[in-house]
N, C-alpha and C positions, 0 to 999 in steps of 0.2 A: 260484453255478451255473457259473462258468467250468471250475472244476477237474472237474466231472461231464462238461462237454463234452469235456475233454481225454481223461479215461478212457474214453470212448464212442469217441471217435477212434481211440485205441489198440487197443480191440477189434474197428473195422472194418478197421483195417490187418492185424491179425493174420488176420481172415477172408478179405481180399484175397491175403495172402501164401499162406495155405492152397490158395485156388484157383490162384495163378500157380505153386506149386510142383508142380502134377499136370497141368493142362489143357495148357498150351504144351508140355511135354515128351511127352505122350501125342499130341499133334498132329504133334509131329515124327517120332515113331515110326510114325505112320499115314498120313502125308502130308497131313493136314488143316490146310489154308492159314489157315481162320478160326481154329482153336484155336490155331495158333501165333500169329497176329497180335494175339490176346487178350492176350499178355504185355506188349505196348506200353502199353494202357489201364490193366491192372492193376497195372503197376509205377509209373504216374504217379500213380493213386490211391493207392497205398501212400505215396509222398512227400507227398501233398497231405495225408493223414490224419495221418502222422507229424509234419509241419510244424504242424497245428492244435494236436496234443498238445504239441509242445514250446512254441508261442506260449503256450499257456493256463498252463503252467507258468512261463513267464517272467513272463507278467502277473501272476501270483500273487505273485511275488518282487517286482516294481516296486510294486505297491499294499500290500504286506506282509501278506497274507492269512495270519494266523496259524491260521486253522482247518484249514490243510494242514499236516501234520506236517513235511514236508519244508522248508517256508519257516520254521516255528517253531524248527527245529533247526539252521538254517544261514543265517539272516539277522536284521535287528536294523533296526529303523525309521531310527535315526540312521545306519546305513551309507551312504555315498555312492552315488549312482544306478550308476554303472559297476560297483561290486561287488555291488550288489543283482542286477543283469544277470548278472555272472559267477556269482554264487551259484546261477543256475540248473543249472550243470554242476559245481559245487563239491562235490556229494555223490554217493554211489553212486548213488541212483536218477536224478538229473539227468544224471550224466555219462552213466550207461548210455542214457538217453533220447536224448541228443545221439549217443552211439554208433549206435543204431538209425536216427536220422534220417539220419546220413552214409551208412549202409548202404544206405537207400532212394535217397538222391541219386545213387550210382553205379549202382544198377539202373536208374533212369530215364534217367540219362546215356548208358547204352548203348543204350535205347530210342530216344532223341531223336537222337543223334549217330552211331549205328552203321547209318546208312540203307543202307550198301553191304555190310554183312554179310548173307549168305545167312539167309532166315527160319528155316530148320531150325536153322541154329548159334545165333541169336539166341534162339530159344525156348528150346534147352537150358541156354544161358548164364544167362537170365534164371530159368529155374527152378531151377537150382543155387543162385542168388544168393536165391530167394525160400526155398528150404530153411534158409538160414542165417538170415533174416529170422524164419521161423516160431520157430527156435529162442530168437531174442533178444526177441522181442514176447511169446512166452509167458513166458520169464523174468521179463520186466518186470512182466506181468499178475499172474503167479502168487505171486512172492517179493518183488518189489521195486517196487510200485506207487509211483509219485511223487506221487500224488494221493490218498493216503490222508489221511481228515480226522481232527481232534483236538478233542475235545470233553471239558470247556471248553476253549477256546482261551486260551492264555497272554496276559497283558497284553502282553508283548514277547518279541522272539525271543532266541535264544541266541548269535546272531553266528555268522559265518563263520570259519574258523580265519584267525587274523590273518596268519600268513604266507602265506595265499593272496589278502590283500587288497592286489594289485599289479597294475599294468598287464603286465606280463610274464607274469603267472599267468592273467590275463583272457585273453591271446591263446593261451598254451601249450598246454591242453589241445585246443582245436577242431583247432588245426594238428595235433597228434600224432595225434588221432582219425581225421584225414583221411587222414594216413599209414598208420596201423594198419588201419583199415576199407577203404582204398584198395586195399590188396592182396587184399581179398575178391574184388574184380571179377575179377583176375587168376587166384585161385585158381577161380573159377567159369569162367573161359575154359580152364582146365586140364582141370577134370573134364569139361566138356562136350566137349572134344576127344577125352579118353579113351572117353566114351561113343560119340562119333561115329566115333572111328578115323580122325579127319583131323588131322595134325600136320605142317604144311608152312610154307612162307616166307609165303603169305598169312596163316596164323594168327598168326606171330610179329609180322607188320605190325599185326594187330589189336592184340595184346598190349602192344606197346611203348609206345603213349603212355598207357596206363591205368597202366602200371608206373612211368613216369616221373612221372605226375602223382602217384602215391602216395609215391614217393621224394622228390619234391621237399618235399611238405608234411611228411612225417616228419623230413627234413633240418631245416627251418625249426623245427619243434616241439621237437626235441632241442637245436638252438642255443639257442633263447630260453629253455628251460628251463635250461640251462648257464648261460646269462648272468644269469638269475633268481638262482640259486643264488649265482653269484660276488658279486652286489652286495646280496643280500637277508639272506642267512644269517649274514654276519659273520665267516666263518672264511677268507675270502681265496681259496678254491678255486673251480674251475669243474667239477670232476669228482671223484666219490669213488667210483666203482665200487660205488654203492649198488645193492642187487638189483634195485629198481624202476626205476633208471637202466639197468640192464643189460637188462631186459626190453623196452625201446624200442630200445636199441642193437643187440640180436640180428637183428630184422627188418630192420634198416637195412642191415646187413653182408651178409645174405642177398639182401637186395633189390638192393644193388649188384652181387652176383655175378648176380643174375638179368637185370639191365639188360643186362650184358656179354654174357652167354649168349644172350639174345635176339637181339642184335646178329649173332652167328654164324649163329643159325638162319635170320636173314632173309636175310643176305648169302650162306651157303653151304650152306644146307638141312643143316646138321650141329648137333650137341648137342642134338637134338630131345627125346631121353629125358630129358637133364639139365635142359634147360630146364622141362620139365613137372614135374619132381621140386623143383626149386627154388622153382616157383611155389606147391606144395603146401606146401612146408616153411616159406616165408617168412609166409604167413596163417596157418598151424600156430603159428607162434613169436609172432604175434600174439595169438592165442586163449590161448596159455600165458601171455603177459603178463596177460591179462584175468583168468585164473584166480588168478595169483600175487597181483595186486594186490587182487583182491576177495574173496580166500578166507578172510582173516584169518590168513594163515600168517605175514605180515610186520607190522611195526610201523614205518612211515616215514611222513615228510611227504607223500610221494606216495601212501601206500597208504590204501584205505578199509577201515575195521574193521567187517566185517560178519558177520553169523551164518555160522558154517561150513557151515550147511544150504545157503546160496546158493552157497558155494563147491562142494559137492557137485554142484549142480545144473550149473554151469559145466563141472565135471569130466566129467560125463555128454556135454554138447554137445560137448567138447573130444575125447572117446574117439570120439563117433560121427562126427565131421567128419574127424578125422586118421585113425582106422582105417578109415573106409569109403574114404577117398580113396586111402590108401596100398594097401589090397586092389586096388582098382580098378587103380592104377598097376602093382602087380605082376602083374595078370592081362594088362593090354594093353600095358606096355613092351617085353616080348620082341618083340612083333610089328611094332614100330617099324622103319623102315628107317634104315640107319646114317647116309645121307647123303653130304655132301662129304667126301672124302679130303683129308689134308693131310699135310706133313712135319713132323719134330720140330722144325724152325727154321722158323717161318711165324708170322703173326698170330693164326692160329687157336690154335696152341699157346701163344701169349701170354696170350690170352685165357683158355685153360684153366688155365694156372698161376694167373692173377689169380683165376679161380673157387676152386681149390683151396686159395689162401691164404686167401682170405675165409670158406670154409667151415671150414677148420681152426681160424681165429681166431673164429668162431661157436661152434665146439664147445668151445674154451678157456673162452669167457665163459658157456655153458650149464653146463658142469662146475662152474665156480666160484660160480655162482648157484645151483645145484640141491643140490650137494652137502651144504651146511649142513643144507638142509631135509630130505634123507634120513636124514642121520645123526642128527638129532634125532627124527625120526620113528620111526627103528630102535632106538636106544640111549638116546635122551632126552638125548644130551649135547649141549650148544650150543657151537658153534664160530663163530668169524668168519673169513670168507674176504674179505681186504681188498685196497688197493693193491700191498703187496708181492707177492702171488700174481700178479695181473694185469699189474703193470709188468714183471716179470721172464718172463712167459710169453707176453703178447700182443704186447708191443713188439717181441722178435726177430722175431715171425711176421710183423709189417707192414714190417718194414725191406725185406726182398728183394722184398716187393710194390711198394714205392716204385720200386725200381730196374726193375722189370718194366713198370711204368706209364710210366716215360720212356721205355723202348725200345719199347715194343709199337707205337706209332702208326708207326715206321719200318720196320716188318717188312711184308712183303708176303703177301696171301692164298696160300696152299697150299704155297708154299714161298719161303724168303728166304735171303740171303747175309749170314750174322751178321758174318763178318770184314768185309764191305764196309760195313755198317751202322756197326760200330764204328769203322771207320777215317773215316766221315765225322763221327763224333761226338767225334773227338780233341779237336779245339778246345773244345767244350763240357766235356768232362772237365776239361781244363786249367783253364778259368774256374771250374769248380766248386772245385777244390783251392786256386786263388788266393783265391776269395770266402771259403772255409772259414779259410785261414791269416790272412786279414785279420781277420775275426771272432774269432780266437784272439787275436790280438794286442791286440786293443781290450778284450776281456774278461778277459785276463790269467789263463788257466787256467781248468780246468773239468772234468768228467766225461769220459773217453773216450767213452763211448755218446753223449753229447751231441753231441760233434763228428762222430762216424760218422753219426749222424741228421742233423745239419746238412748234412754233405756231400751226403746223399742227397736233402735238400729243395732243396739249390742244384740238384742234377741234374735232379729232376723240374720245378724251374721252368725251367731254361734249356733243357731238351730239348723242353718244351712250346712255347716262344717259337721255338725253331729250326724246329720241325716247323709250326707257322703261318706262319712267315715263308717256308719252302720252299713252301708251299701256294701263296701269293700271289706267290711269286718277288720278293718285296722284295730290293732293291739289285741284282737282276739284270735288272730291267726297270725302266722309267722309274717315277717315282712315281704318276703318273696311271693307267698300266697296273696297277700293283700294287693302285691303290685299286680299280679296276674289279674285278680279279680278287677282292678282298675282299668286294666287294658281290654278286658273283656265286656266292661260296662257300655251300653250303647251311648254312642257321642251326644246323643239327645240330653241324656241324662247328666253328663259332664256338663253340657250347655245349659240346662236348667240350673245346675248349682252355681255355675260362675255367674250366671244373670241375676239370680236372687242375691248372690253375694255383692255384685255390682251396685244393686239398689241399696244395700246396706251402706257401703262406700259413699254412694252419692248423697245419702242422709247425713253422713258425717260431715262432708263438705258444706252442705245445706246448712246444717245447724250451726257449724263452727262460725262460717262466714256471716251469718244472720245475727246470731245471738252475742258473739263476742268481737264484733269488729270495731277496730278504732280508727278515728277519722279526726283531720285537722285541715281546715280551710284558713290560709294565712296569706298576708302581704308580705313579701320577702325582698330583700336587697342583698347585694354581695356581702357575705359575712354573717348573714342571719342563720339562727340554728334553731331547730324545732326538734323537741323531744317526743316521742311515740312508740308506745309498746316496748320499752327498753332500748331502742335505738336513739342514736343522737344524729340527725340529718343536717349538714350544713350546705347553704346555698353559696356556691361559688361564682354564679353570674351566668350569662347567655351568650352564646356564639351564634352568628349567621353562617348557615351552610346551604349548598345548593344540591338539589336532587335532578332527576331525568327531567320532570316537568313540574317540580315545585321549588320554593324557597322555605327554609325552616329556620325557626330561632329555637336552637339546642340548649337545654338547660344543663348546667352540671351541679349535681348533688353528691356530696362525698357522705358515706354512711359509717358510722363507727358504733360499737357496742363495748361497754365498759373500758373505754379508752382503746380498743383494738380496731384496726381499719377491717371493715367489711366488705365493701363494694363502692363503686361509683355508678350512679344511675344518671341516664342522659333522657329526659323527657322533651319532646318537641312538639311545636305549634307551626305545623305547615300551612302554606299558603299557595294556592294553585291560581296562577295568573289568568289562564285560559277559561278555567271554571268560574273564575272569580268567586271562590270560596275556601274555606279553611277548615283543618281537621286537627284533632288532638291526638299525638302519638305518645301513649304512656310509657313510662319505663318500670320494670318490675323485676325484684329480686324474689325468685321463688325458691321455696323448700316445702317439704311435707309438711313441716309445722306450719307454715303459713306464707302469705306474700307481703312483700313490703311494696307498695304501688304508689307512684307518684305521676302526676300530670301539671302542666303549666298552661295557664289561659293567657288571654291579651293581658298586656301591661295595666296595671291599676289605674283608675282615674286619679286625677290629681285632687285627693281630698284627704282630710285627716292625716296630712304630713306623709302620704303614700306616694309622692312623686317619685318617679323612676323604678318604683316596686313592681313585681310580678305576682299574679295570684297563683299561689301553689296549693293543689290538692294532695294531700299524702294519707294514705291508709294502710292499716295493717289487717289483713284478711286472714283469720286462723283457718288451717285446714282446707282453704278454698280448693287446692288441687285435687282434693278427693273427689271433687265433683266430676273433673276430667277423667280420673283414674275410673270411676264408677262407671261413667258413660263409656269408657272403653271398653270396660269389662262387660255390659251390656251388650255392644256389638259383637265382641269376641264370642260371648255366650251363643248369640244367635247364630254367626257364622259356623260355630262348631256344631250346633244342631242341624244345620243345613246340609253338613257333610253326612250325617246318619242314613245309612242305606236305607233305613225304614222310612226315611222323608223323600226318597226319589219320587219323581213326578210320575203320577198314574198308578195304576193297580199293579199288584204284583203278577208276573206273567205266570201262565199255567204250566206245570211242568210237562215236558215232553214224555208221551208215552213211548214204550219200547214198539219197534216196527210190528211184531207179530200180535201184541195186544191192540194196536191202532188198527191192523188190518181185521182182527176179530170183530172189533166193535164197528 
């Protein structure tokens, strides 16, 4: 009976979304306060019914109710409880239900926490958000019902894809969707502003916390997915420029530009038209990613293989939302005032360059992702656009951005003295050169581009630290006074410094693991030894072990360095009988200096004397953990900024007047 309750809750949520999409915005148009305020109860009702539906589906997975087709196709009674729960969003239907639940959460969030937003503006925002909800609730009910029954039910399920039975993948989709869908509320604010004809400093203040919350979640989701790919897939990489990786990366790039653009709109009343356009395009790229993943165009471990008719439905939603919002933008944008003026050398100009580099980089990723799909659709020819294209085009675009990122916080608003700023940073530049030369000596050679990138990473790290030290006047005043200044500094300032420093750490990890990686792929038998990056790795053999729903061949690798024991690694090759598939579980010895990474594949074929041997892949990845440290710093920096009182949702409240003054007025 529970699945029917969930199905009915979805229908009620759709009904509320239909009412919310019309009544509040009509109230805003006619000045009817009651109609405008109805958006609050309607949005809360939506999130309640969506939660009931999601809870009903999760309950069906937990109890292994195989009369529900979705459960039968994506679960198994022997699966651990955590992965039964994760199976709720492990399919097309379940993940889409999570998508709409998060969509309603953001709408209810504006209702509950946007108390200082004018009623008319809030009504328009929530009506636009409801337009999106109507599209996806109807998509769920008409084409992707997660509660479809299956009679007669099978004795047991088909199991979830073994690659997805992992803690990282249990958390990765919810975080990613909070980022994807979080930009929907920013999109709604942008469309509401275009309808209302009001885009100003206060609007930017409303938008920034929602943009930041979505960006933080998307950052965490991408980083977690990259970490999962690194340790789970067994190939030793953390990013492959897979099309489905790219469709999550593009909204992140434009969302980063949107964050910086909204700062200029709030501080200087400039970039208004550009900020609105970025808000529209960022969510449009989120919708484009949803279409690509669910249309059946791609075959990927990330993608859902679904009926192309469903892809056509999403394409229609995509065309309506993007096309309609861009038409509205084209109509309203020319009437927007230009806002604050600034000189070519200023903080505004630096943030504009930041935006242009990020937008151009997004265009490169978009072209590399869509071009193979368009070519196949037009000519039938299949080509692959992979890492060589992206590394040669995307990376050079990012290096100037890193230089600007380090320089920007030192520039003044409106106009700045570039020569004076560079003069103040001479010592920092010298430190960067010395640090790069020391690293070059320690690594004993490497690609020139790697050293240029490393120099810029040191530049960003040192300039960020220098800017923070100048803010609190460290070494210029007493330590207690500097500490007091640090406490009084806005949290958003600390968050910015931490996030910029996180980008530098991220670069260290990317450069080290890309330019100085060592790799060996060999046939091994018990007693075989491999030397790599100063380590001696001895293969002791393979044991057979059993897990909850798998059987594994576990390798034993003893690692020594200079004759001294270091550790023992246990890579596995797992076989899942129900799913009839296998996975590779890598074994990793992690330090800040680098990772020793090992994985085993199927036994080698009987050729060239390899009978009874196993295929062993072993790598040394220098500095790779700085990728996860840098990503964590980005997330923590964003969270710290979110706690800043200046980023509370809504405009500041007007101070209450004394009673006698209020009476006189």
